[in-house]
C-alpha positions as CSV (number, residue, x, y, z in Angstrom):
1,X,27.7,63.0,-30.4
2,X,27.3,59.3,-31.3
3,X,31.1,58.6,-31.2
4,X,31.3,60.4,-27.9
5,X,28.5,58.3,-26.4
6,X,30.2,55.1,-27.6
7,X,33.4,56.2,-25.9
8,X,31.5,56.8,-22.7
9,X,29.9,53.3,-22.9
10,X,33.2,51.6,-23.8
11,X,34.3,51.0,-20.1
12,X,30.9,49.4,-19.4
13,X,31.3,46.9,-22.3
14,X,34.9,46.1,-21.2
15,X,33.8,45.4,-17.7
16,X,31.1,42.9,-18.8
17,X,32.0,39.2,-18.0
18,X,33.0,36.9,-20.7
19,X,30.2,34.8,-22.1
20,X,30.2,31.4,-20.3
21,X,28.8,28.0,-20.9
22,X,25.7,27.0,-19.0
23,X,24.5,23.7,-17.4
24,X,21.0,23.2,-16.3
25,X,20.5,20.5,-13.6
26,X,17.5,18.2,-13.1
27,X,16.7,20.0,-9.8
28,X,16.3,23.3,-11.6
29,X,19.7,24.9,-10.8
30,X,21.8,26.5,-13.4
31,X,25.6,26.6,-13.3
32,X,27.8,28.7,-15.5
33,X,31.5,28.3,-16.3
34,X,33.4,26.5,-19.1
35,X,32.7,22.9,-20.1
36,X,36.0,21.1,-20.0
37,X,35.0,17.5,-20.6
38,X,32.1,15.1,-20.6
39,X,33.2,11.4,-20.3
40,X,32.3,8.3,-18.4
41,X,29.0,9.8,-17.3
42,X,30.7,12.8,-15.6
43,X,30.7,16.4,-16.8
44,X,33.6,18.7,-15.8
45,X,32.7,22.4,-15.5
46,X,35.4,24.9,-14.6
47,X,34.0,27.8,-12.6
48,X,35.4,31.1,-11.2
49,X,33.6,30.5,-7.9
50,X,34.3,26.8,-7.2
51,X,37.2,25.7,-9.5
52,X,36.7,22.5,-11.3
53,X,33.3,21.0,-10.5
54,X,32.4,17.4,-11.3
55,X,28.7,16.8,-12.1
56,X,27.1,13.4,-12.6
57,X,25.6,13.0,-16.1
58,X,22.4,11.8,-14.5
59,X,22.0,15.3,-12.9
60,X,22.3,17.2,-16.2
61,X,19.0,18.2,-17.8
62,X,20.6,20.1,-20.7
63,X,23.5,22.4,-21.5
64,X,24.8,25.2,-23.7
65,X,28.4,25.9,-25.0
66,X,29.5,29.1,-26.6
67,X,32.4,27.5,-28.4
68,X,32.6,24.6,-30.9
69,X,33.0,21.2,-29.2
70,X,33.9,17.7,-30.4
71,X,30.9,15.5,-29.7
72,X,31.2,11.8,-29.9
73,X,28.1,9.7,-29.8
74,X,27.9,6.1,-28.5
75,X,28.5,3.4,-31.1
76,X,25.7,2.9,-33.6
77,X,24.4,6.4,-32.7
78,X,26.1,8.2,-35.5
79,X,29.5,9.8,-36.2
80,X,31.4,12.4,-34.3
81,X,30.8,16.1,-35.2
82,X,32.2,19.5,-34.3
83,X,29.2,21.5,-33.0
84,X,27.9,24.1,-30.7
85,X,25.4,22.9,-28.1
86,X,22.2,24.7,-27.3
87,X,19.7,23.9,-24.5
88,X,16.6,21.8,-25.3
89,X,13.9,19.9,-23.3
90,X,15.3,18.0,-20.2
91,X,17.4,15.0,-21.3
92,X,18.1,16.5,-24.7
93,X,20.4,19.1,-26.4
94,X,20.6,20.7,-29.8
95,X,23.7,20.3,-31.9
96,X,24.4,23.1,-34.4
97,X,26.8,22.3,-37.1
98,X,27.1,22.9,-40.9
99,X,24.2,25.3,-40.7
100,X,21.9,22.5,-39.4
101,X,20.3,21.9,-36.0
102,X,19.8,18.4,-34.6
103,X,18.1,17.3,-31.5
104,X,19.8,14.5,-29.6
105,X,19.4,12.7,-26.3
106,X,22.1,13.3,-23.7
107,X,22.2,9.5,-23.1
108,X,23.3,9.1,-26.8
109,X,26.4,11.2,-26.3
110,X,29.5,9.4,-25.1
111,X,32.0,12.3,-25.0
112,X,32.1,16.1,-25.3
113,X,35.6,17.7,-25.6
114,X,36.8,21.2,-26.4
115,X,38.0,21.6,-29.9
116,X,41.7,22.2,-29.8
117,X,42.9,24.8,-32.4
118,X,46.1,23.4,-33.9
119,X,48.8,26.0,-34.3
120,X,46.9,28.6,-32.2
121,X,46.3,27.4,-28.7
122,X,48.8,27.7,-25.9
123,X,49.1,24.5,-23.9
124,X,51.1,24.2,-20.6
125,X,50.8,21.0,-18.5
126,X,52.9,19.5,-15.8
127,X,53.3,17.8,-12.5
128,X,55.7,17.6,-9.5
129,X,55.7,14.5,-7.4
130,X,57.2,14.2,-3.9
131,X,57.9,10.8,-2.2
132,X,59.5,9.8,1.1
133,X,60.1,6.3,2.2
134,X,61.2,5.9,5.9
135,X,61.8,2.4,7.3
136,X,63.0,1.5,10.8
137,X,64.2,-2.0,11.7
138,X,67.3,-4.0,11.5
139,X,68.3,-1.6,8.7
140,X,67.1,2.0,8.8
141,X,66.3,3.4,5.3
142,X,65.5,7.0,4.4
143,X,64.6,7.4,0.7
144,X,63.6,10.8,-0.9
145,X,62.5,11.3,-4.4
146,X,61.3,14.3,-6.4
147,X,60.2,14.1,-10.1
148,X,59.2,17.1,-12.3
149,X,57.4,16.7,-15.7
150,X,56.2,19.5,-17.8
151,X,55.5,20.3,-21.5
152,X,54.6,23.6,-23.2
153,X,53.3,23.8,-26.7
154,X,52.4,26.7,-29.1
155,X,52.2,26.6,-32.8
156,X,54.5,24.1,-34.5
157,X,56.7,23.7,-31.4
158,X,56.5,21.7,-28.2
159,X,59.0,21.8,-25.4
160,X,59.3,18.9,-23.0
161,X,61.3,19.0,-19.7
162,X,61.8,16.1,-17.3
163,X,63.8,15.9,-14.1
164,X,64.2,13.6,-11.1
165,X,66.4,13.5,-8.0
166,X,66.7,10.5,-5.7
167,X,68.7,10.0,-2.5
168,X,68.7,7.1,-0.1
169,X,70.5,6.4,3.2
170,X,70.9,3.0,4.8
171,X,71.9,3.2,8.5
172,X,73.0,6.8,7.8
173,X,75.3,5.7,4.9
174,X,74.5,7.2,1.5
175,X,73.6,4.3,-0.8
176,X,71.8,6.1,-3.6
177,X,72.5,9.6,-4.9
178,X,71.6,10.6,-8.4
179,X,69.7,13.0,-10.5
180,X,68.9,13.3,-14.2
181,X,67.3,15.8,-16.5
182,X,66.0,15.7,-20.1
183,X,65.0,18.4,-22.5
184,X,63.2,17.6,-25.8
185,X,62.1,19.9,-28.6
186,X,59.4,18.8,-31.0
187,X,58.7,20.4,-34.4
188,X,55.3,19.4,-35.8
189,X,55.3,18.9,-39.5
190,X,51.5,18.5,-39.5
191,X,48.9,17.6,-36.8
192,X,50.4,14.1,-36.3
193,X,54.0,13.9,-37.5
194,X,56.8,15.7,-35.7
195,X,60.6,15.7,-35.5
196,X,62.3,15.6,-32.1
197,X,65.7,16.7,-30.8
198,X,66.6,15.6,-27.3
199,X,69.4,16.3,-24.7
200,X,69.9,14.1,-21.6
201,X,72.2,14.4,-18.6
202,X,72.6,12.0,-15.6
203,X,74.9,12.4,-12.6
204,X,75.4,9.6,-10.1
205,X,77.7,9.9,-7.1
206,X,77.5,6.2,-6.1
207,X,77.4,3.9,-9.1
208,X,80.2,3.0,-11.5
209,X,78.9,5.3,-14.3
210,X,79.3,8.8,-12.8
211,X,78.0,10.8,-15.7
212,X,76.0,10.1,-18.9
213,X,75.4,12.6,-21.6
214,X,73.1,11.8,-24.5
215,X,72.0,13.7,-27.7
216,X,69.4,12.2,-30.0
217,X,67.1,13.1,-32.9
218,X,64.4,11.4,-34.9
219,X,60.8,11.4,-36.2
220,X,57.7,10.9,-34.0
221,X,54.0,10.4,-34.4
222,X,51.2,11.8,-32.1
223,X,48.3,9.4,-32.2
224,X,46.1,11.7,-30.1
225,X,46.4,14.6,-27.7
226,X,43.2,16.0,-26.1
227,X,41.4,16.5,-22.8
228,X,41.3,12.7,-22.3
229,X,45.0,12.1,-22.7
230,X,47.7,11.5,-25.2
231,X,49.8,8.9,-26.9
232,X,53.0,9.4,-29.0
233,X,55.8,7.2,-30.3
234,X,59.2,8.6,-31.2
235,X,62.2,6.8,-32.9
236,X,65.6,8.2,-32.1
237,X,69.3,7.8,-33.0
238,X,71.3,8.6,-29.9
239,X,74.9,9.3,-29.1
240,X,75.7,8.4,-25.5
241,X,78.9,9.5,-23.7
242,X,79.8,7.8,-20.4
243,X,82.3,9.0,-17.7
244,X,83.2,6.3,-15.2
245,X,84.1,6.9,-11.5
246,X,87.6,5.4,-12.1
247,X,88.3,8.0,-14.7
248,X,87.5,6.0,-17.8
249,X,85.1,7.0,-20.6
250,X,83.1,5.4,-23.5
251,X,80.8,6.4,-26.3
252,X,78.1,4.3,-27.9
253,X,75.4,4.9,-30.6
254,X,71.9,3.6,-30.0
255,X,68.7,3.2,-32.0
256,X,65.8,3.7,-29.6
257,X,62.0,3.8,-29.5
258,X,60.2,5.8,-26.8
259,X,56.6,6.2,-25.9
260,X,54.6,8.6,-23.8
261,X,51.0,7.7,-22.8
262,X,48.4,9.0,-20.4
263,X,44.6,8.5,-20.2
264,X,42.1,10.1,-17.8
265,X,39.2,8.1,-16.4
266,X,36.1,8.8,-14.3
267,X,35.8,12.4,-15.2
268,X,39.6,13.0,-14.9
269,X,39.6,11.8,-11.3
270,X,42.0,9.0,-12.2
271,X,44.9,9.0,-14.6
272,X,46.8,6.0,-16.0
273,X,50.2,6.9,-17.4
274,X,53.2,5.2,-18.9
275,X,56.4,6.3,-20.5
276,X,59.7,4.7,-21.4
277,X,62.3,3.9,-23.9
278,X,63.8,0.7,-25.3
279,X,67.2,1.0,-27.0
280,X,69.5,-1.3,-29.2
281,X,73.1,-0.2,-29.0
282,X,74.9,-0.4,-32.4
283,X,78.5,-1.0,-31.1
284,X,78.6,-2.3,-27.5
285,X,78.7,-5.4,-25.4
286,X,75.2,-4.3,-24.3
287,X,72.4,-5.8,-26.6
288,X,69.3,-4.1,-25.1
289,X,68.4,-1.3,-22.7
290,X,65.0,-0.7,-21.2
291,X,63.9,2.3,-19.1
292,X,60.1,2.3,-18.4
293,X,57.5,3.4,-15.9
294,X,53.8,2.8,-15.4
295,X,51.6,4.3,-12.8
296,X,48.2,5.5,-11.6
297,X,47.4,9.0,-10.3
298,X,44.3,9.9,-8.3
299,X,43.3,13.6,-8.2
300,X,42.6,14.6,-4.6
301,X,41.7,18.1,-5.8
302,X,41.9,20.1,-9.1
303,X,45.7,20.6,-8.3
304,X,46.7,17.9,-5.8
305,X,47.1,14.2,-6.4
306,X,48.3,10.9,-5.0
307,X,50.2,8.5,-7.3
308,X,51.8,5.2,-7.3
309,X,54.2,4.0,-10.0
310,X,56.6,1.2,-10.9
311,X,60.0,2.0,-12.5
312,X,61.8,-0.7,-14.4
313,X,65.4,-0.4,-15.6
314,X,66.9,-3.4,-17.5
315,X,70.2,-3.9,-19.3
316,X,71.0,-7.1,-21.3
317,X,74.5,-7.8,-22.6
318,X,77.3,-10.3,-22.9
319,X,77.7,-10.5,-19.2
320,X,74.1,-11.3,-18.5
321,X,71.1,-9.2,-17.4
322,X,70.8,-6.5,-14.8
323,X,67.2,-5.7,-13.8
324,X,66.1,-3.1,-11.2
325,X,62.5,-2.3,-10.1
326,X,61.4,0.6,-7.9
327,X,57.9,0.9,-6.4
328,X,57.1,4.6,-5.6
329,X,54.1,6.3,-3.9
330,X,54.0,10.1,-4.1
331,X,52.0,13.2,-3.4
332,X,52.0,15.7,-6.2
333,X,51.0,19.1,-7.6
334,X,49.4,19.2,-11.1
335,X,48.5,21.9,-13.6
């Protein structure tokens, strides 16, 4: 009879909600969800009923997490630990780690981040930014730009996909029309070091270089990658093939260094980001190539954002230097 009773009760157990984290506020309210981040005096709680909720650290009395978190104290307040958090008297929390329980003040904690399980956790992030620049005057300008950035990681592998399309008309005459895409595959040797293989393709219907194909490979180092942001450096040996509008073609080899950086501030309401690549051709009249961007993104909601960025392209060679800057403001979707 006991197994039969257990079978009858099984649907009830399956229907029970997953155990959630809890946050007690100074006004006596209790919120449940999943603690995503505590940084800069702001706590982020992801809930089923309200999405991502931002809570001022001054309003938090205590909290509880069901999973192990990375807890970083303020300087001179101890070292970081991986611990579960349990509720305590207002203004305090218990840290449970290594079989010990320690009472700490919330004001002594600088950051709380989920512990990322290397080689186990699925991570998918990305953004799509749309920008339109319409000017009316002596010269009418219509500029449209869409940029897509996404990366997916599981286990030892990380997939990166980038793409951008830009078209501009001046007095109804097409002056800019190009698009490019990039796919990179990273294999992580350990938690920091990885090896990258990359493919790039660019098509331009206006400029002298009509097509550019690039294949590259090399080692990289991931300095950090967590809820607050990421920083990585990658060195590459590239082979670049160029097709010119007049029918000509060329091939060069380049040693390059690329970077990818982003950092969230003010409880992930603001994001600073920068990416780019500097290359040194091995056999060309070009001595240096730089392709970089830096920007600022403001989260309007948990999924929508407004961003502004500067793109800088520079080529230095025997014939001098060509430098191009673009200033772009965009509305975007993030996940």
